[in-house]
C-alpha positions in Angstrom: -10.6 2.8 23.4 -10.5 4.1 27.0 -6.8 3.2 27.4 -4.0 5.7 26.8 -1.5 4.2 24.3 2.0 5.1 23.3 4.6 3.9 20.8 7.7 4.9 18.9 6.4 6.4 15.6 9.7 6.4 13.7 11.9 3.6 12.5 14.5 2.1 14.8 18.1 3.2 14.3 20.3 6.2 14.7 19.1 9.5 13.2 18.4 13.1 13.7 14.9 12.8 15.2 12.8 10.1 16.8 9.2 10.5 17.6 7.1 9.0 20.4 3.4 9.3 20.1 0.9 9.2 23.1 -2.8 9.1 22.6 -5.8 8.9 25.0 -7.4 10.5 28.0 -4.1 10.5 30.1 -1.9 11.8 27.4 -1.6 15.4 28.7 -1.3 14.2 32.4 1.5 11.9 31.4 3.3 14.6 29.5 3.2 16.9 32.5 4.6 14.2 34.7 7.6 13.4 32.6 8.4 16.8 31.0 10.1 19.8 32.5 10.9 23.1 30.8 14.3 23.1 32.4 16.5 20.4 33.8 15.3 20.8 37.4 12.1 20.4 39.4 11.4 24.1 39.6 9.9 24.2 36.0 7.0 21.7 36.0 4.4 22.0 33.3 1.1 22.9 34.8 -0.8 23.7 31.6 -0.5 22.7 28.0 -1.4 24.8 25.0 -2.7 22.7 22.1 -0.7 22.7 18.9 2.2 24.7 20.4 5.8 23.3 20.3 7.4 23.3 23.8 11.2 22.9 24.4 12.3 21.1 27.5 13.6 17.8 29.0 12.2 14.4 29.7 13.0 13.5 33.3 12.5 10.7 35.7 9.6 12.1 37.8 10.2 10.1 40.9 14.0 9.9 41.0 15.4 13.3 42.0 19.2 13.3 42.3 22.4 14.1 40.5 22.1 15.1 36.9 23.5 12.3 34.8 23.1 13.5 31.2 26.3 15.0 29.8 26.2 18.2 27.8 23.3 19.8 29.8 24.3 22.4 32.4 23.5 21.6 36.0 20.9 23.5 37.8 22.1 26.0 40.5 19.9 24.1 42.9 21.5 20.7 42.9 19.0 19.3 45.4 16.1 19.9 42.9 17.9 18.5 39.9 16.3 15.5 38.3 17.7 12.7 36.2 17.4 13.8 32.6 16.9 11.3 29.8 16.9 13.7 26.8 16.4 17.2 25.6 13.2 17.2 23.4 10.5 19.2 21.7 6.9 18.3 22.8 3.7 19.0 20.8 0.4 18.6 22.6 -2.7 18.3 20.4 -6.1 18.5 22.1 -8.8 16.2 20.6 -10.6 16.1 18.3 -8.0 18.2 16.4 -5.4 15.5 16.3 -4.6 12.4 14.3 -6.7 10.1 16.4 -9.3 12.7 17.4 -8.2 12.1 21.0 -5.7 14.0 23.2 -2.3 13.4 21.6 1.2 14.3 22.6 4.2 13.8 20.3 7.7 14.0 21.7 10.5 14.7 19.3 13.7 13.3 20.8 17.1 12.3 19.5 16.8 9.2 17.4 18.6 6.1 18.8 17.3 2.7 19.9 18.4 3.1 23.5 17.2 6.7 24.1 13.8 6.1 22.4 13.3 2.8 24.2 14.2 4.4 27.6 11.7 7.3 26.9 9.0 4.8 25.9 9.6 2.6 29.0 9.3 5.7 31.2 6.0 6.7 29.6 4.6 3.1 29.9 5.3 3.3 33.6 2.7 6.1 33.9 -0.3 3.9 33.4 0.0 3.8 29.6 0.1 0.7 27.5 2.0 -0.1 24.3 0.0 0.5 21.2 -0.9 -2.4 19.0 -0.1 -2.4 15.2 -2.0 0.3 13.5 -3.9 1.3 16.6 -3.4 5.0 16.2 -4.9 4.9 12.7 -7.6 2.5 13.9 -8.6 5.0 16.6 -8.8 7.7 14.0 -11.2 5.6 12.0 -13.3 4.5 15.1 -13.5 8.1 16.2 -14.8 9.2 12.8 -11.9 11.4 11.7 -11.2 9.2 8.7 -13.1 6.4 6.9 -11.6 3.0 6.0 -10.4 4.0 2.5 -8.4 6.8 4.1 -7.0 4.5 6.7 -5.9 2.1 4.0 -4.4 5.0 2.1 -2.1 5.7 5.1 -0.5 2.3 4.6 -0.4 2.9 0.8 1.5 6.2 1.3 4.0 4.5 3.6 4.5 1.6 1.1 4.4 3.6 -2.1 6.8 2.2 -4.7 6.7 5.2 -7.1 5.6 8.8 -7.4 2.4 7.7 -9.2 1.4 5.2 -6.5 2.1 7.9 -3.9 -0.1 10.4 -5.8 -3.0 7.8 -5.9 -2.6 7.1 -2.2 -2.5 10.8 -1.3 -5.7 11.4 -3.3 -7.4 8.5 -1.5 -6.1 9.8 1.8 -7.8 13.1 1.1 -11.1 11.3 0.7 -11.5 11.1 -3.1 -12.7 7.4 -3.1 -14.7 8.0 0.1 -16.8 10.7 -1.5 -17.5 8.8 -4.7 -18.6 5.7 -2.7 -20.7 7.9 -0.3 -22.5 9.5 -3.3 -23.4 6.0 -4.7 -24.7 4.8 -1.3 -26.8 7.9 -0.8 -28.6 7.4 -4.1 -29.4 3.8 -3.2 -30.4 4.7 0.3 -33.0 7.2 -1.1 -34.5 4.5 -3.3 -34.5 2.0 -0.4 -36.2 4.5 1.9 -39.0 5.0 -0.6 -39.4 1.2 -1.0 -39.5 0.6 2.7 -42.1 3.4 3.2 -44.3 1.6 0.7 -43.9 -1.7 2.5 -44.5 -0.3 6.0 -47.0 2.5 5.3 -48.8 1.6 2.0 -51.7 3.9 2.8 -49.7 7.0 3.6 -47.3 7.3 0.6 -47.6 7.1 -3.1 -47.6 3.6 -4.5 -44.2 2.6 -5.8 -44.1 2.1 -9.6 -40.8 1.5 -11.3 -40.0 4.2 -13.8 -37.3 5.0 -16.3 -35.8 7.3 -13.7 -35.2 4.4 -11.2 -33.8 2.2 -13.9 -31.5 4.9 -15.2 -30.2 5.5 -11.6 -29.5 1.8 -11.1 -27.8 1.6 -14.5 -25.6 4.6 -13.6 -24.6 3.2 -10.2 -23.7 -0.2 -11.9 -21.7 1.6 -14.6 -19.7 3.6 -12.0 -19.0 0.4 -10.0 -17.8 -1.4 -13.1 -15.7 1.7 -13.9 -14.0 1.4 -10.5 -13.4 -2.3 -11.1 -11.8 -1.6 -14.4 -9.6 1.0 -12.8 -8.3 -1.6 -10.4 -7.7 -4.1 -13.2 -5.9 -1.5 -15.3 -3.9 0.3 -12.7 -3.5 -1.9 -9.6 0.1 -2.4 -10.6 0.7 1.3 -9.7 0.4 0.1 -6.1 1.8 -3.4 -6.2 4.3 -3.1 -9.1 4.3 -4.8 -12.5 5.9 -8.3 -12.3 8.5 -8.5 -14.9 10.2 -11.9 -15.4 13.4 -12.4 -17.3 13.7 -16.0 -18.7 15.6 -18.0 -21.2 18.3 -20.7 -21.5 21.3 -20.8 -19.3 24.1 -18.2 -20.0 22.1 -16.0 -22.3 22.7 -13.0 -20.1 19.6 -12.9 -17.9 21.5 -11.8 -14.8 23.5 -9.2 -16.7 20.2 -7.7 -18.1 18.7 -7.5 -14.6 21.8 -5.7 -13.3 21.7 -3.3 -16.3 18.0 -2.6 -15.7 18.6 -2.0 -12.0 21.8 0.0 -12.7 23.6 -1.9 -10.0 24.9 -5.4 -9.5 22.1 -7.5 -7.9 22.6 -10.9 -9.6 25.8 -12.8 -9.7 27.2 -12.9 -13.2 29.7 -15.6 -14.3 30.6 -17.5 -17.5 29.4 -20.7 -15.8 26.0 -21.7 -17.0 23.4 -22.3 -14.2 24.9 -19.7 -11.8 21.4 -18.5 -10.9 19.5 -21.2 -9.1 16.9 -19.4 -7.0 14.8 -16.6 -8.5 16.0 -13.1 -7.5 13.5 -10.3 -7.0 14.2 -6.6 -7.0 12.1 -3.4 -7.2 12.6 -1.2 -10.3 11.2 2.2 -11.1 10.9 3.2 -14.8 9.4 6.6 -15.6 7.4 6.6 -12.3 6.0 3.1 -12.9 7.0 0.5 -10.3 8.2 -2.9 -11.4 9.2 -6.1 -9.6 11.9 -7.7 -11.7 12.6 -11.4 -11.3 15.8 -13.0 -12.6 15.2 -16.8 -13.0 17.2 -19.9 -13.5 18.1 -20.9 -17.1 15.4 -23.3 -18.5 16.8 -26.4 -20.1 16.9 -30.2 -19.8 18.9 -31.4 -16.8 19.1 -34.3 -14.4 20.5 -32.0 -11.6 17.8 -32.0 -8.8 18.7 -28.5 -7.6 18.5 -27.1 -11.2 15.2 -28.9 -11.7 13.7 -27.2 -8.6 15.1 -23.8 -9.8 13.6 -24.3 -13.3 10.2 -25.1 -11.7 10.3 -22.0 -9.7 11.2 -20.0 -12.8 8.1 -21.4 -14.6 5.9 -20.4 -11.6 7.2 -16.9 -11.7 6.6 -16.7 -15.5 3.0 -17.8 -15.0 2.5 -15.2 -12.2 4.2 -12.3 -14.2 2.6 -9.5 -16.1 5.3 -9.3 -18.7 8.0 -11.7 -19.8 11.4 -10.8 -21.3 12.3 -13.9 -23.3 16.1 -13.9 -24.0 18.0 -15.6 -26.9 21.5 -15.0 -28.2 23.1 -14.9 -31.7 23.6 -18.3 -33.2 20.5 -19.8 -31.6 17.2 -20.5 -33.2 13.7 -19.4 -32.1 11.5 -22.5 -31.6 7.7 -22.2 -31.4 7.6 -25.4 -29.2 10.3 -24.1 -26.8 8.6 -20.7 -26.5 5.2 -22.3 -25.9 6.6 -24.5 -23.2 8.0 -21.5 -21.4 5.6 -18.6 -22.0 1.9 -19.3 -21.4 -0.5 -18.4 -24.2 -1.7 -14.8 -24.1 1.1 -13.6 -21.8 2.6 -10.3 -22.7 6.2 -10.8 -23.8 9.2 -9.1 -25.4 11.6 -11.1 -27.5 15.1 -9.9 -26.4 18.2 -10.8 -28.5 21.2 -10.3 -26.2 25.0 -10.1 -26.9 24.7 -8.3 -30.3 28.1 -6.7 -29.4 29.7 -10.0 -30.5 29.1 -9.0 -34.1 27.4 -12.2 -35.3 24.9 -11.9 -38.1 23.0 -15.1 -37.3 20.3 -13.6 -35.1 17.3 -15.6 -34.1 14.0 -14.5 -35.7 10.4 -15.0 -34.5 8.2 -17.3 -36.6 5.2 -16.0 -38.5 3.0 -17.1 -35.6 4.6 -14.7 -33.2 5.2 -11.6 -35.4 3.1 -9.5 -33.0 5.7 -9.9 -30.2 8.1 -6.9 -30.2 11.8 -7.7 -30.8 14.6 -5.7 -29.1 18.3 -6.2 -29.8 20.6 -5.4 -26.9 23.9 -6.0 -25.3 23.5 -6.2 -21.5 27.2 -6.2 -21.1 27.9 -3.0 -23.2 24.6 -1.2 -22.3 23.4 -1.2 -25.9 19.7 -1.0 -26.5 18.8 -0.9 -22.8 17.1 2.5 -23.0 15.0 1.3 -25.9 14.1 -1.8 -24.0 13.0 0.2 -20.9 10.8 2.4 -23.1 9.2 -0.7 -24.8 8.5 -2.2 -21.4 6.7 0.9 -20.2 4.7 1.3 -23.5 3.7 -2.3 -23.5 2.4 -2.1 -19.9 0.5 1.2 -19.9 -0.2 1.8 -23.6 -4.0 1.7 -23.0 -4.1 3.2 -19.6 -5.5 6.6 -18.9 -3.3 7.8 -16.1 -5.5 10.8 -15.2 -8.6 8.6 -15.0 -6.7 6.3 -12.7 -6.1 8.9 -10.1 -8.3 6.8 -7.7 -7.5 3.1 -7.8 -9.5 0.8 -5.5 -7.6 -2.1 -3.8 -8.5 -5.7 -4.1 -10.8 -5.6 -1.1 -12.7 -2.7 -2.7 -12.9 -4.5 -6.0 -14.5 -7.6 -4.4 -17.1 -5.3 -2.6 -17.8 -3.5 -5.9 -18.3 -6.9 -7.7 -20.8 -7.9 -4.9 -22.6 -4.5 -5.4 -22.9 -5.0 -9.1 -24.3 -8.5 -8.6 -27.0 -7.3 -6.2 -27.9 -4.3 -8.4 -28.2 -6.5 -11.5 -30.8 -8.5 -9.6 -32.5 -5.2 -8.7 -32.5 -4.1 -12.3 -34.0 -7.4 -13.3 -36.6 -7.2 -10.5 -37.7 -3.7 -11.6 -38.1 -4.8 -15.2 -40.2 -7.8 -14.2 -42.3 -6.3 -11.5 -40.7 -8.1 -8.6 -42.1 -7.7 -5.1 -41.0 -4.6 -3.2 -39.7 -6.7 -0.3 -37.3 -8.6 -2.5 -36.2 -5.4 -4.3 -35.5 -3.8 -0.9 -33.4 -6.8 0.2 -31.2 -6.6 -2.9 -30.8 -2.9 -2.6 -29.8 -3.2 1.0 -27.2 -5.8 0.1 -25.7 -3.5 -2.4 -25.7 -0.6 0.2 -24.0 -2.9 2.7 -21.4 -4.0 0.1 -20.5 -0.4 -0.6 -20.4 0.3 3.1 -17.7 -2.3 3.7 -15.4 -0.1 1.5 -15.8 3.0 3.6 -16.2 1.1 6.9 -19.8 1.7 7.8 -20.7 -2.0 7.5 -17.2 -3.6 7.8 -16.9 -6.5 10.1 -14.4 -6.7 13.0 -12.5 -9.4 11.0 -12.1 -6.9 8.1 -10.9 -4.2 10.5 -8.4 -6.5 12.2 -7.1 -7.7 8.9 -6.5 -4.2 7.7 -5.0 -2.6 10.8 -2.9 -5.6 11.9 -0.8 -5.0 8.7 0.2 -1.6 10.0 3.4 -1.0 11.8 3.3 -0.2 15.6 3.3 3.6 16.0 1.0 4.3 13.0 
């Protein structure tokens, strides 16, 4: 935490602007050393005004000589001219009013792998080290500017797959989940404080006697935790994407359907059965809902070893999917046994009849056993019924979801902590009802407080922090 760190904060490649971020106690000194208002040594920067954009040049501070950068006019005093790397805008930000709550300098240069790498190398020569993955955000957390839910939201914003998932991440980044968890912890801490006062100073405080008020408070906290868990179960796909697997026999049009849903050619389509061997995944957005669409190998009896492996992979994807599109074509028959061997019991599915443009009347029909599964007739080749299929997919996936209620969606780590909290509080509730010793009650309440604290970071272990921030990119 005492080091000054730097990294390129924008993706590699050519572009209009590339940003280098410096954070730490030496940030301002380093900026003064490598920055000049003009392209000569007569315009050093002695003072920096926080949060003010400054135009100038990044120079080699210890290599005065002939100006090498083309397109920049030479100084009248050639002896004082320095080697210029790039013309830039620099923004100094005095801590704690910065992203990391430390002194921060951001340099906006021209984007290109060579120029940005050269600028970064120059900065690293000034006693600065390269930032580790997620270290800027980690410092923001450790310095108390954000909590752990907000830090995780930064990654969710970067990785958002849809407008709705972005909205959820932005809400969490503003502290919506943080405040809700904080309120729950404060209520439990008040009860724990009263219990511990009774344990440590029994003669100085009123004797603790469980009342309807304490029971109602515990019940309310449990209910809110369960509500958060349910929100995760209902809406976690808004972050991760709904897994949609297309399956069926060879040559029924699975790849054509995938291409039609994506509105571009992703899967290879030929008249040869078995063209698709390995599952193909692609991200799809329908009405703001993110999907991960998987095109699978045709499922059938075969002695071909490669096809057998592809079919096994297809079945694995079907098991892991949230929704299955089961394809058949005119002239084929729907078989209960075949369907049950492919689609697991209870899995959401849509029965899709493809190739209706062929004009055949002999369309497969679901048996009485599966009349609850919706049937959609399409032609993937002629774009017939695709709009109806898209709408049915969305309705089937989010029909019972209150999108406004799901404005804050915990992640899987939060869900596990909430489940631990509920478990501890149910023991507290049982203990209050049966007159359990205050020491045992206090221990269970403390466990629930600690579980909630892992969500916001107050009680998170170093292993949890490392696991979270190591998944960030360098520069964030």
